[in-house]
C-alpha positions in Angstrom: 66.1 140.8 196.2 62.6 140.3 196.4 61.8 142.4 192.8 64.3 140.2 191.2 62.8 137.5 192.3 59.4 138.3 190.9 60.6 139.1 187.5 62.4 135.7 187.6 59.0 134.1 188.7 57.3 136.4 186.3 59.3 135.3 183.4 58.9 131.3 184.6 55.2 131.7 184.6 55.1 133.5 181.1 57.9 130.6 180.0 55.1 127.8 181.2 52.3 129.4 179.4 54.6 129.3 176.1 54.6 125.7 177.0 50.8 125.1 177.0 49.6 125.1 173.7 51.9 122.2 173.2 49.5 120.0 175.3 46.7 121.8 173.7 46.7 118.7 170.9 45.1 115.9 173.1 46.3 114.1 176.3 49.6 112.7 174.9 51.7 115.3 172.8 52.7 113.6 169.2 56.3 112.5 170.2 54.9 110.9 173.0 52.6 109.4 171.2 54.9 107.8 168.9 57.1 107.2 171.6 54.7 105.2 173.4 53.8 103.1 170.1 50.6 104.5 169.1 50.4 105.3 165.5 48.9 108.3 163.9 45.1 107.3 162.3 46.0 108.1 158.7 49.3 106.4 159.1 47.4 103.2 160.2 44.6 103.5 157.5 47.5 104.1 154.6 49.2 100.7 156.2 46.2 99.1 155.9 45.2 99.8 152.9 48.9 99.3 151.5 48.7 95.8 153.2 45.6 94.9 151.6 46.5 95.9 147.9 49.7 93.6 148.9 48.1 90.9 150.0 45.3 91.1 146.9 48.3 91.3 144.0 49.9 88.5 145.9 46.6 86.5 145.6 46.4 87.7 142.1 50.0 86.2 141.4 48.9 83.0 142.7 45.8 82.2 140.9 48.2 83.5 137.9 50.4 81.4 138.5 48.1 78.1 139.4 46.4 79.4 135.7 49.8 79.2 134.3 50.2 76.0 136.2 47.2 74.3 134.7 47.7 76.1 131.3 51.2 74.3 131.1 49.4 70.9 132.2 46.8 71.1 130.2 49.6 71.8 126.7 51.8 68.9 127.9 48.9 66.6 128.0 47.6 67.7 124.7 51.3 67.5 122.8 51.7 63.8 124.2 48.1 63.4 123.4 48.8 64.3 119.7 52.0 62.7 119.8 50.4 59.3 120.6 47.6 59.7 117.7 50.4 60.7 115.3 52.5 57.6 116.2 49.0 55.7 115.6 48.7 57.2 112.5 51.7 56.3 111.2 51.0 52.8 112.3 48.0 52.9 110.2 49.5 54.6 107.2 52.1 51.3 107.1 49.3 48.9 107.1 47.6 50.4 104.4 50.9 50.7 102.6 51.3 47.0 103.1 48.0 46.3 101.7 47.6 48.8 98.9 51.2 46.9 98.1 49.6 43.4 98.1 46.7 44.8 96.1 48.9 46.2 93.5 50.8 43.0 93.5 47.6 40.9 92.8 46.5 43.0 90.1 49.6 42.6 88.6 49.1 38.9 88.5 45.6 39.2 87.3 47.1 41.2 84.4 49.4 38.6 83.6 46.4 35.9 83.6 44.4 37.8 81.7 46.9 38.7 78.9 47.6 34.9 79.2 44.0 33.9 78.5 43.4 36.5 76.0 46.4 35.1 74.3 44.6 31.5 74.6 41.7 32.8 73.0 43.4 34.4 69.8 45.2 31.2 69.6 41.4 29.3 69.6 39.9 31.6 67.3 42.6 31.3 65.1 42.2 27.4 64.8 38.5 28.0 64.3 38.9 29.8 61.5 41.4 27.5 59.7 39.3 24.4 61.0 35.6 26.3 58.9 
């Protein structure tokens, strides 16, 4: 019986030796560390890098959106300003058309007046030729 107990004790001591290498990784085993909430250093760095990249991408997207909004506002403002300038030019062209029409009318009246005076001069000339 004693020999069988010693054999069992020897077997249990050999099994204790086989468990020992699992504790050689550090004060905690990998599974104990994960269960306690500790993350692996490489995963923490990767997570931090991913979070930093995501934050940079979000900041870039916000900057791009701000630029797009500013461009839209500028284009809208410029379009409105151009429309107002076109309307002002149309008003000036309408006024110019009215002025040119009045000048044309006055030129036509002057032409009639000059033609009438030319006829009177010709009549006067013919009468002077008859008198002399």
